[in-house]
Each structure stands twice: as structure tokens, then as C-alpha cells.
N, C-alpha and C positions, 0 to 999 in steps of 0.2 A: 504493498500499499503506500510506504516512505517515497517507495521505486515510482510510486506512478503520479505521487505529486512532484516528484524533485523533475519527473521527464517532464511535469504537465506547467512547471515554472521554466525552465527550459524554454520549449518550448514558448512561452509564454515572449521571456527574453530577447528570443531570437524574434519573433516577428514585430516586439518593439523597434530592434536595433536595423530589422530591413527596411520598418516607415522610417525612421528616422533617416537612416542612409538613402534612402528612397526622395526625401525632402532637399538632403542636399545634392543627389544628382538632377531634379529639374525646379529645385527650389522656383531658381527662375527659367521661365522659356526662351527667355533674350541673349543669356549668355550663352557664349560658345567653347568650344572645350577642342575643334578641330574644322578647320576650311578647305577646303581642295577648292583647285581649279588651275588655271592657265599663266604662268611666272608672265608679268609686266613685262620683264629683261628681255626673256628670250623665248615668250611665247610654248614655254615649254611645262608639262603640267607640276604641279605643287602639291603639299601638302602642309599645312601653317598647324602646328599647336598651340595652343594656347592656353597658358596657366598664371592662376590670380592677375584678369588682365593684359598681363606680357607674352607676345610670341615667346614661344619656349626653344621649338624646332621648326625645321622650315627642310624640309625631305622632296628627293624626285621619288616623285608615285605616280602610277599612272593611275588616273581616274577615268571615271565614266563621267561624258560630256554630254551636252543638250544641242540637239543641232544648231543652236547656233553658242560661239565657243566663249568660254566664259574667262572674264582676266581677274585676277587680282594684282590690285597697286597701295601704296597707302592710301588715306583719307587726305584730299587738298585742303592746301592751307591758305585762305585767301586773305591776303592784307588790307584790302581796302572794301570791306560789306557798307555803303550808308543805310541801308536799310535793306526791307524782303518784306512782302505780303502784308501794303500797307502800314507798316512799322519804320517809319525814319527816327534813327536818330539821333540828327539834330535836330526834330520837330520837335513843337507845342506838346505835354501830355504824355513824351514816355512813361512806357510801364515795367515794371520787371518782369509784369505778364507778356506783355508786348511782347517783348525781346526774348522772353521764352520761343515764344510765337514764332519768332522768327529764325531762330536758332533752328527747331525743329523743320520752320519750312528745309532750312537748306541740308540740313542731313541727308534731305529726296536729294538732294542734288551732289552727294558723297563730299560736302564741305562739312570735314571733323576736326577742325581749329580755322578760326577766323578775328582777325580784330574789328570790332564793329569803329565805323569812322565819324568824327562827327566836324563836321566843315564850318566854317568862316559864317560865326552868329556872335549876337551881342553875348558881352563879359557874363549877363547875371543868363542870358540861357544857356551858355559852356562850364556853367557852372553847379547850373543844374542838372545837365544833361547827364556829365559824368559822374557827378554823383550816386543818378540813377544806374548808372552802368556800374557803377563801384557797389552798389547795394547789389544788383543783379549776383554779383560773383559768389554771393553767398548761397546760392543755389546748384548746389553740385552737382543735376547736368548741364548747367548753363557754364559753370567755371569747367569743366572737362574740354569744350569744345572755345571758350573766350579766355586764351593767359592775357590779354591786356585791348591795349587800343591805340588807335591813330588819329591826333588830330593835323585835319588837313584847312591848311587857313587857321587864325583870319591873315596870317600875317605875308600877306599873298602880294602879287600884282595886286595894283588898281587900275591896267588902263586894260579898256573893252580886247578880248580875243584871249589875252592872256591872263586874267581873272578868268574865262569861261564861266559858268552860270552861277557862280560863289556870287552873295549881295553885297553891291559895290559898297552899300550904307554902311557895312561890319568891317569888311577891310582896314587894318591897321597896323603899322609898323611893330616890328617884335617889344614887346616890352618882360622882361624876364621876369621884374616881382608879379607884373599877371599873371604871367605865366607860372608861378609857384603857385597861386592862390587857386586856380587849373587842375594844377599836378595832383596838388593836394586834396581837393574835390572828389580828384579820383584815384584817392588812393593810392597814388605815386605806380599804377597800372600807364599810361601814357607811354605806348612802347615807341613810337615814332610820330614827329612831326614833319610838314610837310610845309616848304617856306620859300619868298622869292631872294636868290642870296643875291640880289641885286640894292634892294631898299636898305635903308640909312638901318645899323644896330643889328644886319644879320649876323654879321661876324663876330660879334659878340655871343649875339644868343647861337648858334652852332657850338662855340666854344665852350658854355655853359651845359651844351646837352651833351656832349658829350662828354664832361664829365662827370655828368648823370648815370652814364649808361644809356642815352635815349638814343637814338637812329634817327639820324638827323637826312631825310629827304627834301630835292629839288622840284618842285613842279611850280603853276601856274603863273611861269617866270619870264623875261626877260633878259633873262642874267648874260653878259660876252664873254667869251672863251676866259679873257685874263680873270672875273670875276669868279666863274664856272670853278676855275684853277682853285686858287682862291681859299674854296668852300668846300670843297677837293683837298685841299693842304690843310683844312681845320679840320677834315672828320666824314664828311656829308659822304650817304654810302650807297645813296639810291635814287635816279630819277623815277617823278611819279610817275603814272602813265606817258611814258613818253614818250614825243609827238603828240599828245592834247594838251589841254592848257596853256593853246598854242594860240598866235590870231592867225586869219586864215591868207593872208597875206604879211609876207614877212621878206626879207633880205637875203637873195641866194646865195650869197658867200657868212655875211654877216648876220648871224640868227644862235637861239641855244640850240638847234639839235648837236649839231656840229663837234663839237666841244664835249657835250657830253656822250654822243658816242664813241669818239675817238679816244676817250680815258679808260683805261681796261679797271681802273681803280673806283669806277663807279659802277654799278648794277642801273637795271635799269629796269622797273614794269612796266609791261605794255597789254593790254586792249585790246582780246583778238577777237573781236565778235563779228566781224566782217562789219561791220560800221565805224568805228572809229582809226582805225586803220586799215588801208588798201593792203590787198595779198605781197602788192610790190614793196611795200612800208616795211612789212614784220619781214620779209626775206631781208632788206636791209640790215633790217635792227637785229637780229639771228645770227647774218655774216657777221656784222662787227662786232655786238659783243660778244658771240658766240654762251655755248647749253651754258657753261658754269655761272654765266651773269645774266641771264636774263630771268627773270618773275613772271607767271603769268598771274595775275588781276582781271576781278572782273568787274568792280567801281557800280553795282549795282546798288538803286538806288529805291523808293520804297513802293516803285512804280511796276518791279519786277514781279510777275505771278500774277500783274492784275491785266485785263484785259485791254484791247484797241481802246482809243478814243484822248479827249484831251480833258486836262487836269490843272486844276494849283497845287503846284508843288511849290508850299514855303514861299506862299504871295507871288508866285510867278508862272503864267499861265505856258503851258509846257503841252508834247505832243508825244502819244505815245501809237507809236506805228504797227499795224498788221505785222511786221516783219520784224518789232522787238525792237526799237530804235526811237531813243527820246529825244525830242526833239526843243529848243528855245531859241522857238521864232523870231522873239525880237531883237538876238543877236545874229543871228546866224548861225547858234553852233548847240553844241550838245549837250544835250543834260542828267551825264550819268548817262550807267546801261542800264539795259533789262533784261539781261542773259549771263546766266551760269557762267564758274568758270569752268564748268567739262564744256559748255562749248564750244570756248577759248583755246582747253588741251585738241578736237578734235579739228579746229578750222588751223590751229599753227601746223599739226601734219600733216593737212590739204594744202597748205600755203606752202611751205618752205619744205616737206616729203622728209620731214625729219621723223626719226624712228618713236614708237609709243616708250617705249625706254624715256626718252631723251625729252616729252610730250608732259609726262609725268611730272619728269625730275623738275621742268622748269615749276611745276605747281602744287613741288611738294618739298623734295632736297633741299631747293634753293632756297625758298623762303625760310626753312628751318635752320639752313647755315647764316642766313643773316640773323636773325632773331635770338639765336643761341639756344634752339629746341634742343635739347641732347636726348629726347624720348620720344623725338617722334620724327617723322619724314620719308622715313626709311623701310624697308623689311628687315628686319638684323635680329635674331635673336636677343633679347633685353630689354627692348626696345616697346613702349607700350601698344595695345595690339589694334589699334588702329586704319580699318582695312577695308575697301570699297570692292565690289565685285562689276563686273560693268561689263558688256557687251558693245560691237561696236559695228555700227550698220550704218552706209553711204558716209563716214568722216562722224558720224554724228557717234556719243557714246550715248548710252542707256543705261542709269545704274539701279541695279535689282534690289543689292543691299551696303547696307552702312552700319560698320561696325566698328565703337569705340570701347576701350579697354576693355577690348574681348566682350562687351555687349551688342547685340544687333541695337540700333536705335530707327531702325529704317528696312521695310524690306516691302517687295515690288512682291505685282502676285502672280506676276508673269516667272518666278523661278522657284 
């Protein structure tokens, strides 16, 4: 009888243990331990094993493929997201919930890391919105995708064309005391500042940023070759959306493009949505800068993901065309973009004939290198398991699954 009671007790313990064990294995249906597909570097089958949200091992295994080959690559890192799906990071009424909505929507486009970008605004708006962005980082879901912020302006050129669609009312010279207040409001999470190097006080401002490990970008400017060289000497690292934030009519010799293209110390971000740069421009930039010095960016605004039509965008009347181009008719310039970075990856392959690996590197490895993200941007053991699974059709990427730190945050129905 004692034996039977002991057996019953033992069986009960086993059942409890199995139930507990199963809960560990299946507790989160979003957590993945293994992912298989074609390696973006060479197109050959691989299996990635994930432990505790990190890549543990990458092995060469034959995997069963669908009719359409599915590739595995690092999640995209986009350094310029002005907004998404009606959420504008520079707009009045920004909320943490809105930031979360934008973040989750970006996952569908394969973006696992991004820098919310606040553009030229009043001092009060900059303070308010950066405070809200900093507050949003307390949400672990947002924090995984948002390591810091990008401030584009207000220290840019006031000249039409070079100013782009930024509101002239709020354009002003660099002010380090003012910036310190903004920087504190952002909880010191401003990773990059885009400015015009030719305006008064810019060089001192650049030096101060470098001392504080803030990446300085040159953008929306008409700096001469000498001024651009001086800015790079002081520590400027990247040209913001090179070829844009530029007047329609420029001198064929004396303009800000050639000196930025010719200096190998300066990286360049480019928008390859098919509107901001023409294919021949992309090819020239690609050849001049080289694969390691180009960063693909989207520059998307809150109109991304919205239907075509006329909109009032931060006090300006703009037009979103059916093709996904945002125009600012008042100055005959573009007003940001509406296409995610995945479109740029497909287009850069189409325009330059570069490999898939090179295109992916420009949207992952290169920005990770610039910002010092040592835990992401590549597929290597020990790095965070930020992955995207996608197929390619007619030079267009179709994101099937997005994984952040080993957790599925987006999955389409067709995989």
C-alpha cells in the first residue's frame, strides 16, 4: 500500500514537473529558439539557434524552402524616422502611446532599431517632444527599438531650397546653452545632430558635440569646400540625406555636393525611394563613397502609410502622391518621404547592381558602426537576435517575419 502511495505521489510530481516544463517551453509563443532560411550573405541555407535573446550558433543546414526563397538578415537600422502612420515626432500632441504605435508599425517594415527624429521647431516644442520621447524609453518594447534620437535642425540654413521643408520661422544659429536644455530634456539620448556648418557658431557647436560623443551630421546647408573640410576636421561624421536639403539650382563647380562626396572621412546617408535621388545619382554616390561609407535611410514622415491626397503637415500644405512621394508645392521641394527603408534596399540593388549583402550592410552594419551599436547590425554569435525573414520579387522586399531579441514582433500570414 505504501508502495502504491509512493508511486502515486511520484507520478503526481512528474505531472506537475511536465506541466511546468511545458509552460517554460511554450510560455511565450512569440519566443523563438531556431530560425532557418537563406543567408543574406551568400544565399545558402542556414539555421540560427537563439538562446536568451542572442544568437548562439549559425550552422549550415539544408532547409526546406517555399516556392519563394526566404532570406534571413539583420533587422534594419534607420537613423531618420520623422514619424509614421499619422504619428509625427515633431508634432503637437505627441504621446508615448503614439510612439509605440509607430514603433510597432515599423516592425512590419523590418525596422528593428531606429532614431526618432525631431526637426526644426520652437524651443518649447523641442523640449516637450524630447521629454515625451525620453519617457517612452521606459516602455521596454519601445526601448528595444529606440536607443536614442536624432535632432535635425533648427541649426540649419535659412535659405530657401537648402532649408528644405523646415519652417523658416524656427531656424536659428547654434546655441549650446539652448541645446543643453534640450539634451537634458531628452535624458541625454540625442545621438545625432544635423546642422549647417557655414552658419555662425557652428564650429564651436561641433566641437562641443564631439566632446559629448554626439554624432555631428552636415545637412540642409550650403557650406563651401573649405567650411566642409573644417567641419570634418572638427569631427563631423556624416552627411544627412546627401543630395537633398539642397537648392534646385546650384553652381556646377561650387556647391556642397562635391566636397562631401570627395572626403572619405565623411559617411553619407541617402534616401533611395526613387524620388529623392535619381538612379544615376545613387550610382555616383555609391561609387564615390563605397559600400562602407553609405547608410540607407528612409526619412519617412507621419504621412507614411497614409492614403494619397492633400494634407496639412505641421502648418504646411503638402501633397502625398499615389506613388508615395510627398511634395511641398510652395517651394517646389520634397517634404520628407513615405517609403520605408526596405524599399531603399531593393532600389539600391536595382540602381547600382550591388549584391543583396551590400544593400543589407548599408541598412544594418554601417549605421551600427557609426553609432557604436556593438550588439546588433550583423548576424554573429553573441549579438542580439534581431532578424528579418523576407523574400524578394521584382526588386521589392516582402517582410515575412521580424524578430527582436529572439521574440517575434511581426509575422505575416504568408509564411
